[in-house]
C-alpha positions in Angstrom: 98.8 -55.2 -109.2 95.4 -55.0 -111.3 95.0 -51.5 -112.4 92.0 -49.8 -114.7 92.1 -46.3 -115.8 88.5 -44.3 -116.2 87.7 -44.4 -120.0 86.4 -40.9 -119.7 88.1 -37.6 -118.4 87.6 -37.2 -114.6 86.8 -33.4 -113.5 87.3 -32.6 -109.5 84.3 -30.8 -108.0 82.8 -30.3 -104.2 79.2 -32.2 -103.7 76.7 -29.7 -102.7 73.8 -31.8 -102.3 72.0 -35.4 -103.4 69.2 -34.0 -105.1 67.5 -37.5 -105.5 68.5 -41.2 -106.5 69.3 -39.9 -109.8 71.0 -36.1 -109.6 73.4 -34.1 -107.7 74.4 -30.9 -107.4 77.9 -29.9 -107.4 80.5 -27.2 -107.9 83.4 -27.6 -110.1 87.2 -26.1 -109.2 86.2 -23.4 -111.7 83.5 -22.3 -109.5 80.4 -23.2 -112.1 77.5 -24.8 -110.5 75.5 -27.9 -112.4 73.7 -31.2 -111.9 75.4 -34.3 -112.6 73.8 -37.8 -112.9 74.3 -40.0 -110.0 73.8 -43.8 -110.8 73.1 -45.1 -107.5 69.7 -45.6 -106.3 70.6 -46.8 -103.1 70.8 -44.5 -99.5 74.4 -43.9 -100.1 74.8 -43.9 -96.3 78.9 -42.8 -95.4 79.2 -41.5 -98.8 77.1 -38.6 -99.7 78.4 -36.0 -97.0 77.7 -32.4 -98.7 81.2 -30.4 -98.9 83.0 -33.4 -100.0 85.4 -33.6 -102.8 84.0 -35.6 -105.7 85.3 -36.8 -109.1 82.9 -36.6 -112.1 83.5 -38.3 -115.6 82.9 -36.4 -118.5 80.9 -37.6 -121.9 81.8 -33.7 -123.6 80.2 -31.3 -124.8 77.1 -31.9 -126.9 76.3 -35.5 -124.8 72.9 -34.7 -123.5 71.3 -32.5 -121.0 73.6 -34.0 -118.0 77.3 -34.9 -119.3 78.6 -35.4 -116.1 78.6 -38.4 -113.6 79.5 -38.8 -110.2 82.1 -41.4 -110.1 83.8 -41.1 -106.2 83.7 -39.3 -103.0 86.6 -38.6 -100.8 85.7 -39.6 -97.3 88.7 -38.6 -95.3 90.8 -41.6 -96.0 90.3 -42.3 -99.1 88.2 -42.1 -102.3 84.9 -44.3 -102.1 83.1 -45.6 -105.5 79.5 -44.4 -105.8 79.0 -45.5 -109.6 76.9 -48.6 -109.4 77.1 -48.9 -113.1 81.2 -50.0 -112.7 81.1 -53.0 -110.4 79.9 -55.4 -113.1 82.1 -54.4 -115.9 85.1 -54.1 -113.5 84.5 -57.6 -111.8 84.4 -59.0 -115.4 87.6 -57.5 -115.9 89.1 -58.7 -113.2 88.2 -62.1 -114.0 89.5 -61.7 -117.4 92.6 -60.8 -115.9 92.6 -64.2 -114.0 92.9 -61.6 -110.5 90.5 -63.7 -108.7 92.0 -67.0 -107.9 88.4 -68.8 -107.1 87.1 -67.6 -110.5 89.7 -69.1 -112.6 89.8 -71.6 -114.9 86.6 -71.0 -117.1 87.1 -70.6 -120.8 84.0 -68.2 -121.5 82.8 -65.7 -119.3 79.2 -63.9 -120.5 77.3 -61.1 -119.1 73.7 -60.7 -118.2 72.4 -64.2 -119.0 68.7 -65.3 -118.0 68.2 -68.2 -115.5 66.6 -68.6 -112.1 63.7 -70.7 -111.1 61.1 -68.6 -113.4 63.8 -67.6 -116.2 63.5 -64.1 -115.7 66.5 -63.6 -113.6 69.8 -62.2 -115.2 73.2 -63.3 -113.7 75.6 -60.5 -113.7 78.6 -62.9 -114.9 78.3 -66.6 -115.8 81.5 -68.9 -115.9 81.0 -71.7 -118.1 83.0 -74.0 -120.4 79.9 -73.7 -123.0 80.9 -71.2 -125.8 77.9 -68.7 -126.2 75.4 -68.7 -129.0 76.1 -66.8 -131.8 73.5 -63.7 -132.3 74.2 -63.4 -135.9 75.9 -65.5 -138.5 78.4 -63.6 -139.5 79.5 -63.5 -135.8 82.7 -65.4 -135.1 82.9 -68.0 -132.7 84.1 -67.3 -129.4 87.7 -67.9 -128.3 88.4 -70.0 -125.1 90.5 -68.2 -122.7 91.6 -71.6 -121.5 91.0 -75.2 -122.0 87.3 -76.6 -121.3 87.8 -79.3 -118.6 84.0 -79.9 -118.3 83.7 -78.4 -115.1 79.9 -76.9 -113.7 78.9 -73.7 -114.6 79.8 -70.7 -112.1 77.2 -68.0 -111.6 78.3 -64.5 -110.2 76.4 -62.0 -109.0 77.8 -58.7 -107.9 76.9 -55.9 -105.4 78.4 -52.6 -105.3 79.4 -51.9 -101.6 79.9 -48.4 -100.5 78.7 -48.5 -97.0 80.9 -48.2 -93.8 80.1 -49.3 -90.4 82.9 -49.3 -87.7 86.1 -51.1 -89.3 83.5 -52.7 -91.9 82.2 -52.9 -95.2 78.6 -53.3 -95.4 76.0 -54.2 -97.7 73.1 -53.6 -98.3 72.9 -49.7 -97.7 68.6 -50.0 -97.8 66.2 -52.6 -97.9 66.7 -54.7 -100.9 63.8 -57.1 -102.4 65.9 -57.6 -105.2 68.7 -58.6 -103.6 67.2 -61.1 -101.4 66.1 -62.5 -104.6 69.5 -63.0 -106.1 70.6 -64.8 -102.6 67.5 -67.0 -103.6 68.5 -68.0 -106.5 72.2 -68.1 -106.1 71.1 -70.9 -103.3 69.1 -72.9 -105.2 71.9 -73.1 -107.8 74.4 -74.0 -104.8 72.3 -77.1 -103.6 72.0 -78.1 -107.1 76.0 -78.8 -107.2 76.1 -75.8 -109.7 78.9 -73.2 -108.9 77.5 -69.8 -107.2 79.4 -66.9 -106.0 78.4 -63.5 -104.3 80.6 -60.7 -105.4 80.7 -57.4 -103.1 82.7 -54.8 -105.1 83.8 -52.7 -101.9 85.2 -49.8 -103.4 86.9 -48.5 -100.4 90.1 -48.8 -98.8 89.3 -47.5 -94.9 87.6 -50.8 -93.9 89.2 -54.1 -93.0 86.7 -56.8 -93.1 83.0 -57.6 -94.5 79.4 -58.1 -93.2 76.0 -57.9 -94.3 74.1 -55.2 -92.8 71.8 -56.5 -90.3 71.0 -53.2 -89.0 69.3 -52.2 -92.1 67.9 -55.4 -94.0 67.6 -58.4 -91.3 66.1 -60.6 -94.0 69.3 -60.2 -96.4 71.6 -61.3 -93.8 69.6 -64.3 -93.3 69.4 -65.1 -96.5 73.5 -64.5 -97.0 74.2 -67.0 -94.1 72.0 -69.9 -95.7 73.7 -69.2 -98.9 77.0 -69.4 -97.6 75.9 -72.6 -95.8 74.6 -74.3 -99.2 78.0 -73.5 -100.8 77.7 -69.9 -102.0 81.1 -68.5 -102.1 81.2 -64.7 -100.8 84.0 -62.4 -102.0 84.2 -59.4 -100.8 87.0 -57.4 -103.2 88.3 -54.4 -101.8 89.3 -51.5 -104.4 91.4 -48.8 -104.0 89.9 -45.4 -106.2 92.0 -42.4 -107.2 91.6 -39.9 -109.5 93.0 -42.0 -112.6 91.2 -45.1 -112.1 90.8 -48.1 -109.5 92.8 -51.1 -108.7 92.2 -54.5 -107.1 93.9 -54.3 -103.5 92.5 -58.2 -101.6 89.6 -60.2 -100.2 88.3 -59.0 -97.3 87.8 -61.0 -94.5 84.2 -62.1 -94.1 82.3 -61.7 -90.6 78.8 -63.4 -90.5 
């Protein structure tokens, strides 16, 4: 089992209301009410009900005006991750731990690498046999995780997936032109024989499968099906969250 802990102290609280895309009013167990940061610009359908227990990470006193960050919410059966800043680093941790079979074997794992037709997009993770360029003369040579074998690079896009519909985790929870663009870019790579993978970081355990949310963004669903036909891997990772951290459970079946 691959398990990871929160790097900051965690506090229990109750959600009073989501104020906007970036803030939420909460009440600590002590009774204190405060405003916490909300690192989630989506609609947060099925995971933002007032009155629910939530978990906050706490940076400490003196860490700015809003030192609390909303991490997850309990929706009756399980905790649901709502922190969209976690999936990229979390997926990288799983890759480095060789927890994902289809993403094993590349010696170097890089983050936020420019790519795409116009060179203005950034891929969340690049799995490659080529060492990254040195940024400074003092930087040490990166050590490969395994022996390079000359395989094509693999470009990995990661999406936080918190919405539930029936027994499925679904994405997106609002129309996403940016997400559509990412699928177009990955499809173009796959058609050239370059590795491409779409990871859905499904941070809840009350679902049994994954599917695109055609009822919310039908264009995204169509592009995802085209991407799969072109050879893009779809990897819905089911994660279990609790008060101390999270762990990888399994790959969910994909319903297209």
